[in-house]
PyMOL commands that place a pseudoatom at each C-alpha (Angstrom):
pseudoatom trace, name=CA, resn=UNK, resi=1, chain=A, elem=C, hetatm=0, pos=[48.793, -19.219, 93.594]
pseudoatom trace, name=CA, resn=UNK, resi=2, chain=A, elem=C, hetatm=0, pos=[51.338, -18.059, 91.040]
pseudoatom trace, name=CA, resn=UNK, resi=3, chain=A, elem=C, hetatm=0, pos=[51.333, -14.605, 92.669]
pseudoatom trace, name=CA, resn=UNK, resi=4, chain=A, elem=C, hetatm=0, pos=[51.911, -15.981, 96.185]
pseudoatom trace, name=CA, resn=UNK, resi=5, chain=A, elem=C, hetatm=0, pos=[49.862, -17.048, 99.206]
pseudoatom trace, name=CA, resn=UNK, resi=6, chain=A, elem=C, hetatm=0, pos=[46.366, -15.640, 99.739]
pseudoatom trace, name=CA, resn=UNK, resi=7, chain=A, elem=C, hetatm=0, pos=[44.409, -15.151, 102.954]
pseudoatom trace, name=CA, resn=UNK, resi=8, chain=A, elem=C, hetatm=0, pos=[41.124, -17.072, 103.050]
pseudoatom trace, name=CA, resn=UNK, resi=9, chain=A, elem=C, hetatm=0, pos=[38.050, -17.245, 105.243]
pseudoatom trace, name=CA, resn=UNK, resi=10, chain=A, elem=C, hetatm=0, pos=[35.888, -20.375, 105.146]
pseudoatom trace, name=CA, resn=UNK, resi=11, chain=A, elem=C, hetatm=0, pos=[32.474, -20.828, 106.722]
pseudoatom trace, name=CA, resn=UNK, resi=12, chain=A, elem=C, hetatm=0, pos=[29.604, -23.251, 106.229]
pseudoatom trace, name=CA, resn=UNK, resi=13, chain=A, elem=C, hetatm=0, pos=[27.890, -20.798, 103.872]
pseudoatom trace, name=CA, resn=UNK, resi=14, chain=A, elem=C, hetatm=0, pos=[30.711, -19.236, 101.858]
pseudoatom trace, name=CA, resn=UNK, resi=15, chain=A, elem=C, hetatm=0, pos=[34.407, -18.803, 101.396]
pseudoatom trace, name=CA, resn=UNK, resi=16, chain=A, elem=C, hetatm=0, pos=[36.384, -15.636, 100.761]
pseudoatom trace, name=CA, resn=UNK, resi=17, chain=A, elem=C, hetatm=0, pos=[39.824, -15.211, 99.225]
pseudoatom trace, name=CA, resn=UNK, resi=18, chain=A, elem=C, hetatm=0, pos=[41.836, -12.003, 99.534]
pseudoatom trace, name=CA, resn=UNK, resi=19, chain=A, elem=C, hetatm=0, pos=[43.323, -10.974, 96.209]
pseudoatom trace, name=CA, resn=UNK, resi=20, chain=A, elem=C, hetatm=0, pos=[46.425, -8.844, 95.772]
pseudoatom trace, name=CA, resn=UNK, resi=21, chain=A, elem=C, hetatm=0, pos=[46.141, -5.092, 95.380]
pseudoatom trace, name=CA, resn=UNK, resi=22, chain=A, elem=C, hetatm=0, pos=[45.903, -3.667, 91.866]
pseudoatom trace, name=CA, resn=UNK, resi=23, chain=A, elem=C, hetatm=0, pos=[48.346, -0.811, 91.400]
pseudoatom trace, name=CA, resn=UNK, resi=24, chain=A, elem=C, hetatm=0, pos=[46.905, 0.665, 88.218]
pseudoatom trace, name=CA, resn=UNK, resi=25, chain=A, elem=C, hetatm=0, pos=[44.382, 0.295, 85.435]
pseudoatom trace, name=CA, resn=UNK, resi=26, chain=A, elem=C, hetatm=0, pos=[45.620, 0.948, 81.916]
pseudoatom trace, name=CA, resn=UNK, resi=27, chain=A, elem=C, hetatm=0, pos=[43.391, 2.320, 79.171]
pseudoatom trace, name=CA, resn=UNK, resi=28, chain=A, elem=C, hetatm=0, pos=[44.295, 0.604, 75.879]
pseudoatom trace, name=CA, resn=UNK, resi=29, chain=A, elem=C, hetatm=0, pos=[42.347, 2.167, 73.001]
pseudoatom trace, name=CA, resn=UNK, resi=30, chain=A, elem=C, hetatm=0, pos=[39.166, 2.302, 75.075]
pseudoatom trace, name=CA, resn=UNK, resi=31, chain=A, elem=C, hetatm=0, pos=[39.569, -1.183, 76.567]
pseudoatom trace, name=CA, resn=UNK, resi=32, chain=A, elem=C, hetatm=0, pos=[41.210, -1.754, 79.943]
pseudoatom trace, name=CA, resn=UNK, resi=33, chain=A, elem=C, hetatm=0, pos=[44.162, -3.788, 81.108]
pseudoatom trace, name=CA, resn=UNK, resi=34, chain=A, elem=C, hetatm=0, pos=[45.195, -4.742, 84.640]
pseudoatom trace, name=CA, resn=UNK, resi=35, chain=A, elem=C, hetatm=0, pos=[47.122, -7.321, 86.638]
pseudoatom trace, name=CA, resn=UNK, resi=36, chain=A, elem=C, hetatm=0, pos=[45.131, -9.218, 89.287]
pseudoatom trace, name=CA, resn=UNK, resi=37, chain=A, elem=C, hetatm=0, pos=[47.553, -12.095, 89.780]
pseudoatom trace, name=CA, resn=UNK, resi=38, chain=A, elem=C, hetatm=0, pos=[47.527, -12.670, 86.007]
pseudoatom trace, name=CA, resn=UNK, resi=39, chain=A, elem=C, hetatm=0, pos=[47.350, -10.101, 83.216]
pseudoatom trace, name=CA, resn=UNK, resi=40, chain=A, elem=C, hetatm=0, pos=[43.864, -9.306, 81.913]
pseudoatom trace, name=CA, resn=UNK, resi=41, chain=A, elem=C, hetatm=0, pos=[42.539, -7.399, 78.912]
pseudoatom trace, name=CA, resn=UNK, resi=42, chain=A, elem=C, hetatm=0, pos=[38.947, -6.224, 79.501]
pseudoatom trace, name=CA, resn=UNK, resi=43, chain=A, elem=C, hetatm=0, pos=[36.416, -5.427, 76.795]
pseudoatom trace, name=CA, resn=UNK, resi=44, chain=A, elem=C, hetatm=0, pos=[32.961, -3.978, 77.417]
pseudoatom trace, name=CA, resn=UNK, resi=45, chain=A, elem=C, hetatm=0, pos=[30.248, -5.678, 75.318]
pseudoatom trace, name=CA, resn=UNK, resi=46, chain=A, elem=C, hetatm=0, pos=[26.492, -5.385, 74.869]
pseudoatom trace, name=CA, resn=UNK, resi=47, chain=A, elem=C, hetatm=0, pos=[25.702, -9.142, 74.764]
pseudoatom trace, name=CA, resn=UNK, resi=48, chain=A, elem=C, hetatm=0, pos=[28.431, -11.547, 75.830]
pseudoatom trace, name=CA, resn=UNK, resi=49, chain=A, elem=C, hetatm=0, pos=[26.328, -14.654, 75.180]
pseudoatom trace, name=CA, resn=UNK, resi=50, chain=A, elem=C, hetatm=0, pos=[26.453, -14.147, 71.418]
pseudoatom trace, name=CA, resn=UNK, resi=51, chain=A, elem=C, hetatm=0, pos=[30.243, -13.649, 71.161]
pseudoatom trace, name=CA, resn=UNK, resi=52, chain=A, elem=C, hetatm=0, pos=[32.757, -15.989, 69.549]
pseudoatom trace, name=CA, resn=UNK, resi=53, chain=A, elem=C, hetatm=0, pos=[35.030, -15.863, 72.604]
pseudoatom trace, name=CA, resn=UNK, resi=54, chain=A, elem=C, hetatm=0, pos=[37.490, -18.375, 71.135]
pseudoatom trace, name=CA, resn=UNK, resi=55, chain=A, elem=C, hetatm=0, pos=[38.110, -16.329, 67.983]
pseudoatom trace, name=CA, resn=UNK, resi=56, chain=A, elem=C, hetatm=0, pos=[38.075, -12.830, 69.490]
pseudoatom trace, name=CA, resn=UNK, resi=57, chain=A, elem=C, hetatm=0, pos=[40.113, -13.838, 72.522]
pseudoatom trace, name=CA, resn=UNK, resi=58, chain=A, elem=C, hetatm=0, pos=[42.698, -15.585, 70.362]
pseudoatom trace, name=CA, resn=UNK, resi=59, chain=A, elem=C, hetatm=0, pos=[43.076, -12.497, 68.143]
pseudoatom trace, name=CA, resn=UNK, resi=60, chain=A, elem=C, hetatm=0, pos=[43.958, -10.319, 71.146]
pseudoatom trace, name=CA, resn=UNK, resi=61, chain=A, elem=C, hetatm=0, pos=[46.029, -12.910, 73.027]
pseudoatom trace, name=CA, resn=UNK, resi=62, chain=A, elem=C, hetatm=0, pos=[48.208, -13.521, 69.924]
pseudoatom trace, name=CA, resn=UNK, resi=63, chain=A, elem=C, hetatm=0, pos=[48.357, -9.889, 68.767]
pseudoatom trace, name=CA, resn=UNK, resi=64, chain=A, elem=C, hetatm=0, pos=[51.796, -8.310, 68.499]
pseudoatom trace, name=CA, resn=UNK, resi=65, chain=A, elem=C, hetatm=0, pos=[51.447, -6.593, 71.892]
pseudoatom trace, name=CA, resn=UNK, resi=66, chain=A, elem=C, hetatm=0, pos=[50.717, -9.818, 73.828]
pseudoatom trace, name=CA, resn=UNK, resi=67, chain=A, elem=C, hetatm=0, pos=[52.093, -12.661, 71.692]
pseudoatom trace, name=CA, resn=UNK, resi=68, chain=A, elem=C, hetatm=0, pos=[55.198, -13.358, 73.809]
pseudoatom trace, name=CA, resn=UNK, resi=69, chain=A, elem=C, hetatm=0, pos=[53.770, -13.402, 77.350]
pseudoatom trace, name=CA, resn=UNK, resi=70, chain=A, elem=C, hetatm=0, pos=[50.083, -13.830, 76.537]
pseudoatom trace, name=CA, resn=UNK, resi=71, chain=A, elem=C, hetatm=0, pos=[47.128, -12.188, 78.212]
pseudoatom trace, name=CA, resn=UNK, resi=72, chain=A, elem=C, hetatm=0, pos=[43.715, -13.342, 79.415]
pseudoatom trace, name=CA, resn=UNK, resi=73, chain=A, elem=C, hetatm=0, pos=[40.825, -11.664, 77.611]
pseudoatom trace, name=CA, resn=UNK, resi=74, chain=A, elem=C, hetatm=0, pos=[37.564, -10.903, 79.425]
pseudoatom trace, name=CA, resn=UNK, resi=75, chain=A, elem=C, hetatm=0, pos=[34.338, -9.825, 77.746]
pseudoatom trace, name=CA, resn=UNK, resi=76, chain=A, elem=C, hetatm=0, pos=[32.041, -7.965, 80.157]
pseudoatom trace, name=CA, resn=UNK, resi=77, chain=A, elem=C, hetatm=0, pos=[28.336, -7.163, 79.975]
pseudoatom trace, name=CA, resn=UNK, resi=78, chain=A, elem=C, hetatm=0, pos=[26.741, -4.806, 82.518]
pseudoatom trace, name=CA, resn=UNK, resi=79, chain=A, elem=C, hetatm=0, pos=[23.572, -6.316, 83.985]
pseudoatom trace, name=CA, resn=UNK, resi=80, chain=A, elem=C, hetatm=0, pos=[22.677, -3.776, 86.701]
pseudoatom trace, name=CA, resn=UNK, resi=81, chain=A, elem=C, hetatm=0, pos=[24.320, -1.147, 88.925]
pseudoatom trace, name=CA, resn=UNK, resi=82, chain=A, elem=C, hetatm=0, pos=[26.209, -3.887, 90.797]
pseudoatom trace, name=CA, resn=UNK, resi=83, chain=A, elem=C, hetatm=0, pos=[26.129, -6.980, 88.559]
pseudoatom trace, name=CA, resn=UNK, resi=84, chain=A, elem=C, hetatm=0, pos=[28.043, -8.049, 85.463]
pseudoatom trace, name=CA, resn=UNK, resi=85, chain=A, elem=C, hetatm=0, pos=[28.308, -11.123, 83.273]
pseudoatom trace, name=CA, resn=UNK, resi=86, chain=A, elem=C, hetatm=0, pos=[31.677, -12.284, 81.937]
pseudoatom trace, name=CA, resn=UNK, resi=87, chain=A, elem=C, hetatm=0, pos=[33.187, -14.713, 79.481]
pseudoatom trace, name=CA, resn=UNK, resi=88, chain=A, elem=C, hetatm=0, pos=[36.927, -15.354, 79.535]
pseudoatom trace, name=CA, resn=UNK, resi=89, chain=A, elem=C, hetatm=0, pos=[39.522, -16.526, 77.032]
pseudoatom trace, name=CA, resn=UNK, resi=90, chain=A, elem=C, hetatm=0, pos=[42.387, -17.828, 79.154]
pseudoatom trace, name=CA, resn=UNK, resi=91, chain=A, elem=C, hetatm=0, pos=[46.010, -17.950, 78.079]
pseudoatom trace, name=CA, resn=UNK, resi=92, chain=A, elem=C, hetatm=0, pos=[47.589, -21.344, 78.694]
pseudoatom trace, name=CA, resn=UNK, resi=93, chain=A, elem=C, hetatm=0, pos=[44.220, -22.996, 78.158]
pseudoatom trace, name=CA, resn=UNK, resi=94, chain=A, elem=C, hetatm=0, pos=[44.044, -21.136, 74.815]
pseudoatom trace, name=CA, resn=UNK, resi=95, chain=A, elem=C, hetatm=0, pos=[40.272, -21.291, 74.856]
pseudoatom trace, name=CA, resn=UNK, resi=96, chain=A, elem=C, hetatm=0, pos=[37.253, -20.087, 76.804]
pseudoatom trace, name=CA, resn=UNK, resi=97, chain=A, elem=C, hetatm=0, pos=[37.117, -21.224, 80.427]
pseudoatom trace, name=CA, resn=UNK, resi=98, chain=A, elem=C, hetatm=0, pos=[34.005, -21.622, 82.550]
pseudoatom trace, name=CA, resn=UNK, resi=99, chain=A, elem=C, hetatm=0, pos=[35.438, -19.473, 85.334]
pseudoatom trace, name=CA, resn=UNK, resi=100, chain=A, elem=C, hetatm=0, pos=[38.607, -17.553, 86.137]
pseudoatom trace, name=CA, resn=UNK, resi=101, chain=A, elem=C, hetatm=0, pos=[39.116, -16.050, 89.591]
pseudoatom trace, name=CA, resn=UNK, resi=102, chain=A, elem=C, hetatm=0, pos=[41.606, -13.396, 88.548]
pseudoatom trace, name=CA, resn=UNK, resi=103, chain=A, elem=C, hetatm=0, pos=[39.396, -12.649, 85.519]
pseudoatom trace, name=CA, resn=UNK, resi=104, chain=A, elem=C, hetatm=0, pos=[36.281, -12.214, 87.655]
pseudoatom trace, name=CA, resn=UNK, resi=105, chain=A, elem=C, hetatm=0, pos=[38.245, -9.848, 89.877]
pseudoatom trace, name=CA, resn=UNK, resi=106, chain=A, elem=C, hetatm=0, pos=[39.576, -7.868, 86.909]
pseudoatom trace, name=CA, resn=UNK, resi=107, chain=A, elem=C, hetatm=0, pos=[36.103, -7.667, 85.367]
pseudoatom trace, name=CA, resn=UNK, resi=108, chain=A, elem=C, hetatm=0, pos=[34.516, -6.392, 88.597]
pseudoatom trace, name=CA, resn=UNK, resi=109, chain=A, elem=C, hetatm=0, pos=[37.265, -3.817, 89.057]
pseudoatom trace, name=CA, resn=UNK, resi=110, chain=A, elem=C, hetatm=0, pos=[36.954, -2.663, 85.449]
pseudoatom trace, name=CA, resn=UNK, resi=111, chain=A, elem=C, hetatm=0, pos=[33.234, -2.120, 86.090]
pseudoatom trace, name=CA, resn=UNK, resi=112, chain=A, elem=C, hetatm=0, pos=[34.099, -0.098, 89.213]
pseudoatom trace, name=CA, resn=UNK, resi=113, chain=A, elem=C, hetatm=0, pos=[36.711, 1.867, 87.276]
pseudoatom trace, name=CA, resn=UNK, resi=114, chain=A, elem=C, hetatm=0, pos=[34.277, 2.731, 84.464]
pseudoatom trace, name=CA, resn=UNK, resi=115, chain=A, elem=C, hetatm=0, pos=[31.516, 3.684, 86.944]
pseudoatom trace, name=CA, resn=UNK, resi=116, chain=A, elem=C, hetatm=0, pos=[33.998, 5.594, 89.159]
pseudoatom trace, name=CA, resn=UNK, resi=117, chain=A, elem=C, hetatm=0, pos=[32.984, 3.646, 92.271]
pseudoatom trace, name=CA, resn=UNK, resi=118, chain=A, elem=C, hetatm=0, pos=[35.136, 4.242, 95.357]
pseudoatom trace, name=CA, resn=UNK, resi=119, chain=A, elem=C, hetatm=0, pos=[34.246, 0.926, 97.020]
pseudoatom trace, name=CA, resn=UNK, resi=120, chain=A, elem=C, hetatm=0, pos=[31.584, -1.676, 96.686]
pseudoatom trace, name=CA, resn=UNK, resi=121, chain=A, elem=C, hetatm=0, pos=[30.468, -5.194, 95.964]
pseudoatom trace, name=CA, resn=UNK, resi=122, chain=A, elem=C, hetatm=0, pos=[30.006, -6.414, 92.402]
pseudoatom trace, name=CA, resn=UNK, resi=123, chain=A, elem=C, hetatm=0, pos=[28.239, -9.663, 91.543]
pseudoatom trace, name=CA, resn=UNK, resi=124, chain=A, elem=C, hetatm=0, pos=[29.991, -11.524, 88.713]
pseudoatom trace, name=CA, resn=UNK, resi=125, chain=A, elem=C, hetatm=0, pos=[28.130, -14.168, 86.692]
pseudoatom trace, name=CA, resn=UNK, resi=126, chain=A, elem=C, hetatm=0, pos=[30.311, -16.618, 84.746]
pseudoatom trace, name=CA, resn=UNK, resi=127, chain=A, elem=C, hetatm=0, pos=[29.386, -19.858, 82.989]
pseudoatom trace, name=CA, resn=UNK, resi=128, chain=A, elem=C, hetatm=0, pos=[31.004, -21.816, 85.832]
pseudoatom trace, name=CA, resn=UNK, resi=129, chain=A, elem=C, hetatm=0, pos=[29.167, -20.003, 88.626]
pseudoatom trace, name=CA, resn=UNK, resi=130, chain=A, elem=C, hetatm=0, pos=[28.653, -16.691, 90.371]
pseudoatom trace, name=CA, resn=UNK, resi=131, chain=A, elem=C, hetatm=0, pos=[30.757, -14.843, 92.898]
pseudoatom trace, name=CA, resn=UNK, resi=132, chain=A, elem=C, hetatm=0, pos=[31.015, -11.453, 94.546]
pseudoatom trace, name=CA, resn=UNK, resi=133, chain=A, elem=C, hetatm=0, pos=[34.037, -9.137, 94.434]
pseudoatom trace, name=CA, resn=UNK, resi=134, chain=A, elem=C, hetatm=0, pos=[34.444, -6.547, 97.210]
pseudoatom trace, name=CA, resn=UNK, resi=135, chain=A, elem=C, hetatm=0, pos=[36.989, -3.727, 96.955]
pseudoatom trace, name=CA, resn=UNK, resi=136, chain=A, elem=C, hetatm=0, pos=[38.138, -0.205, 97.854]
pseudoatom trace, name=CA, resn=UNK, resi=137, chain=A, elem=C, hetatm=0, pos=[39.858, 2.335, 95.594]
pseudoatom trace, name=CA, resn=UNK, resi=138, chain=A, elem=C, hetatm=0, pos=[43.481, 3.185, 96.327]
pseudoatom trace, name=CA, resn=UNK, resi=139, chain=A, elem=C, hetatm=0, pos=[45.014, 5.925, 94.177]
pseudoatom trace, name=CA, resn=UNK, resi=140, chain=A, elem=C, hetatm=0, pos=[44.955, 4.707, 90.573]
pseudoatom trace, name=CA, resn=UNK, resi=141, chain=A, elem=C, hetatm=0, pos=[44.181, 1.147, 91.640]
pseudoatom trace, name=CA, resn=UNK, resi=142, chain=A, elem=C, hetatm=0, pos=[42.324, -0.971, 94.177]
pseudoatom trace, name=CA, resn=UNK, resi=143, chain=A, elem=C, hetatm=0, pos=[42.958, -2.485, 97.632]
pseudoatom trace, name=CA, resn=UNK, resi=144, chain=A, elem=C, hetatm=0, pos=[41.206, -4.792, 100.110]
pseudoatom trace, name=CA, resn=UNK, resi=145, chain=A, elem=C, hetatm=0, pos=[39.972, -6.932, 97.241]
pseudoatom trace, name=CA, resn=UNK, resi=146, chain=A, elem=C, hetatm=0, pos=[38.030, -10.021, 98.318]
pseudoatom trace, name=CA, resn=UNK, resi=147, chain=A, elem=C, hetatm=0, pos=[36.252, -12.683, 96.290]
pseudoatom trace, name=CA, resn=UNK, resi=148, chain=A, elem=C, hetatm=0, pos=[33.308, -14.390, 97.934]
pseudoatom trace, name=CA, resn=UNK, resi=149, chain=A, elem=C, hetatm=0, pos=[31.682, -17.587, 96.693]
pseudoatom trace, name=CA, resn=UNK, resi=150, chain=A, elem=C, hetatm=0, pos=[29.119, -19.877, 98.228]
pseudoatom trace, name=CA, resn=UNK, resi=151, chain=A, elem=C, hetatm=0, pos=[30.223, -23.305, 99.428]
pseudoatom trace, name=CA, resn=UNK, resi=152, chain=A, elem=C, hetatm=0, pos=[27.201, -25.334, 98.254]
pseudoatom trace, name=CA, resn=UNK, resi=153, chain=A, elem=C, hetatm=0, pos=[27.914, -28.035, 100.770]
pseudoatom trace, name=CA, resn=UNK, resi=154, chain=A, elem=C, hetatm=0, pos=[31.718, -28.190, 100.739]
for i in range(1, 154): cmd.bond("trace and resi %d" % i, "trace and resi %d" % (i + 1))
show_as sticks, trace
zoom trace
């Protein structure tokens, strides 16, 4: 990946990918920002299904703060105590994507940050499929971050 090699575990039922540690989470006017292999801006929403992700994501991605380098924008809806739903506007694509691995990770960690979880497993539902993000807190960030997805016959 752009941020280097990643450890992976593959079985008949699932695969797991180890993500890089997150050093810090930034609070930007109530929203969060973090780097999970790519930069992500994270916004908590009540109902992500009704959002104009293209328009709202574009406004943030091309704002003065992010215009030069760009940033991915994730809209997050809490579903339960360990499940979220996300929609992602991805820089480079310049539109909504069905799934984004670094975005799913950032969204799960933002949930953990807001809920002050020390470790856990968060289910992430995206238009392109579901996955689980496992993590532990380290200082102002996170470590031992793993994504798990189901192989569905790979």
